[in-house]
N, C-alpha and C positions, 0 to 999 in steps of 0.2 A: 250336179249335186247341189241341193239347196244349202245356202250359207246361213249362219245363225244371226238372229236379231234379238236383242233383249230390250223389252219395253218396261219402263219404270213409271207407274201411274199412281195417282192418289190425289187427295184434295189439297187445296192451297194451304200453305204453312205447315204441312205435315213433316217436311224434311227431305223432299225429293232431291234437291241439289246436293246436299251433303252425302247422301247415300250414293247417288250417281257418280260423284267424284271419287269416292272410295273404290267403287267397282271399276270405273274407267281407268283409273291409275293402275290398279292391280292386274287388270285383264287386257291391257294394251288396247284401250277403247277410245272412241270418239263419240261425242254427244250430239244427237240431232234433236233440237228443241221442238216440242209439240205444244207450244204455247201460242195462242192466237194473238197475244198482245206483245210478246217479246220480239216480234218481227219489226216493231216500229223503232226507228232511230229517235233518240232523245227522250224516250219513255223508259227510263232505267230504274229509278227508285220505286215508283208505284207498281211496276210489274215484277219487282224482286228479281231483276235480271242478274245472271251470274256476274260477279265483279271481274275486273281485269285480272286480279290474282287468281280467282277461281278458273277463269278461262285459260290461264297460263298452265294450270294443272292438267287440263284435258282440252283438246280442241273441240270447239262448239260450232254448230252449223245452224242456219236459219234464224239467226239473231241479227237484228239491225239490217234488214234487207228491204225495208219499205220506209218512206217518209210517212208521217202521221196522216197526211191527206190522200194517201194512196190506199188501195184495197188489195186484198189477196183472197181469192176464192178457195174453197175446199179442194177443187180440182187442181189449182195451181200449187197448193201446198203439197198435195200428193205427188205431183211431178217433181217438185223440188226435193222432197224427202226421199223419193226413190233414187234421184240422181245422187244425193249426198250419201245414201246407203251404199249404192254401187261403187262410188269413189272410195269409201272407207274399206269396203271389201277388197277392192283392187289394190289397196295399200297393205293388205294382209292384216288389217286391224278389225276390231269388233265394234259394230255400231250399237249405240244405246239410244232408243227413242224415249225421250223423257219429257213429261209434261202433264198438265191437268186439263187440257182441252179435249174433252171426250170425243168429239167428232173427229178431230185430227188423228188421235191415236187409233180409234177404231177403223177409220177409213184406211189406214195403212195396214193394221194387223188383220183386218177382215177382207181386205181387197175390194173396197167399195168401187163400183164403176160410176164415177160422178160425171155430170155433164160439163163439157168444156165451153161453157157459155160465158163470155166476158160480161162484167157489169154493164148495165144500161142506165146511165145517169138520168136521162130524161124520163124514162119510164119509172124509175125509182122515185124521182121527185114528184111525178104525177100521183103515184100511189101514196106517198107520204102526205101530200096535200089532201088527198081524199080522206085519209085517216084523221087529219086535223079537223076537217070540216064535218065528217059524219061518224068518226070513231073507227077504231080498229075493226069493229064488226063489219063495216062496209067493205073493207079490203078482204076480210076473210070470206065474206059472201061471194066475192068475185072468184076466189080460189075454189070455193065449193062448186061453182058453175063450171070452171075450167077443168078441175081435176078433183073429183069427189074423194078419191082414194087418198091423195095427199092431205086433203082437209081432215080426214079421219086420223091421220098420223101426226099432224102438226098442231102444237098448242096455239089456239087463236090469239093468245096474248103475245106470242113471239112474232112481233110485226116484221122484223128483219127476215125471219125464216119464211113467213107467209109471202112477203114481197119477192124473195128469191125464187120461191116455187112458181109464182105467177110469171116472173121474168123468164125463167128457163122454159116454161111451157109456151109462152108467146114466141120467144126467139127461135127455139128449136123446132116448134111445130109438134112436139111430143109432150104428153103429160109428164110433169116432174116425177111422178110416181113410177113411170116406166124406166127411169134411169136408175132406180134404187135396186140394182142387182149387185152381186158379189162374185169375185173371181179369186180363188185362193192365191195369196201372195207368194212370191218365190223365195220364201225364207222359212227356216226352222225357228219358231218363235217361243221365247220364254217371257211370260208376262208376270212381273213382280208388282204387287200392290202394297202400298204403304198406308198404314192407318194408325190412329190413336183414339182413345176414348173421346167422345165428342166434347166434353167439357175441357179436357186437356188441349184439344185441338183449337177450341175457341180461345182459350187463354193464350196459346201460342200466336194465334192470329192477332189478338189484341196487342200483345207485346211487339209483334212485328210492325203493326201500324204505328205505335209510338216511336219505334226506331226509325221508320220511314220519315216521319215528321221531323225527328231530330237530325236526320241526314240531309234534309232540305227538300222534302217533297213539295212544299208550297212554292219554293223558288223554282223547282223544275216545271211545275204547271205554269207558273208566271212566265217563264222563258218561252214555253210553247205558245202561249197566248200572244206574247209580244212578237213572236215570229210570224204571227198571222194565222195560226191554226185555230179553227173554230171549235168550241166545246160541243158543237152539234155533230162533229165528225164521228163515224163509227169507232175510230181508235179511242175516243174519249169515253166510250162505254166501259173501258177497263176500270175495274174497281178503284174508286177514289178520285179519278181525274175530273169527272164532271162535277162531283161534289166540291172539290177544292176550287174549281173554276167559279162555282156559285159563291163560295166563301170570299174569293177575291173580288167578286162583283158586289159584295156587301149584302148578299141575300141571307146570310146566316153567320153566326159567330163560330169560332174555331171548335169549341166543345160540341156544339150542335153538329158540325161537320163530321167530327170524329165519331160521334154516336151513330150518325146515319151510315157511315162507312162500315162501322162494326156490325150494324144490323144487316146491311146488304151482303157483307162478307159471310155471315152465317147462312143467309139464304143461298148464296152461291155454293157454299160447302155442301149444303143439302142437295143441290142440283148435281154437283159432281158425283156424289154417292149414287145418284140415279144413273149416271153413265157407267161408273165403275162399281158394280154391285158386289158386296161382300160374299154373296152366294154364287157368283160366277165361277164355275169350276175351272175355267181357263186361266184364272188369275190366282197366283200363289200369294196370299196375304201375310204381311208381317206387321205386328203391332210394335211400333218403335218405342213404346213405353216398356216393352218386355224384351225386345230383341235388339242387339247391337248391330251396326252396319257390317261389322266383320263376320257375323253369323250369316247375314244375307250374302256376303261375298262367298263364303264357303258353299252355300247352297247353289249359287250361280256357277261357281267353278266346277262343282260336281256335275251339274247339268251339262256343262260344256264337255267335260270328260266323257260322260256317257254318250253324248251326241257324236263325239269323234269316234268312239268305239263302234257305235251302231252304224256309222257311215264309212 
């Protein structure tokens, strides 16, 4: 019999943490983070990681599992998430997959069959240097030669994704596109989407940014740099880290830094809505300006009740 999994998705700053804690506490649940940046140790404030107090309210998984100079592939995340979900089910508890990284969430709920090809540092460096010399277009042209179907699916501006496709194709001997298949996951899944009117969401993101700086975001980035972590690392592509590193290097003042982060946060929110579409019939959307977390809890509890009756 398939066991239940509740996914809570939505854009940054919408309020996923607060809602997930209400549901996890009431429904005897544990939270599996689906955030590609909360995996990194020492990157707490800028990733809006659940605080120690919040993690005490519900057990969290897949947080603080990598150092900032380490990587985690989509395939690795899937394996870790699947293991965490199995362990939660084994304890007789309810897993909640919570996060705004669209690839991570969809890989789990849609059962993506992703390649288990480890990162190839030398190849990545070679392709990054090619992009520096001749532009991203040169790297994308290489992908077009190796795997035309992937080239149709991947944004040419997304250099990391283009490089990954080339990497997998070269190492596995199979086009990256041939790996893009799906196998229904072994769960009964409820997807809950959280949203707010766009201007309200932007205002919340702005307020959270100010709170992050008040909590010591600059000092957090400074500690990472002093520990020897380069701002060129993929982990520093998390919103704000590279921008604050540039501020600490004297390349811009604090207000310019905040303005840049605000602009990039808005762009990120728009991309997240591309992953989690309001028109997706598989996602039950709730506007948190109109609905209280307790009403979402009632909805989830009723879904669980019907699932138990049906099985």
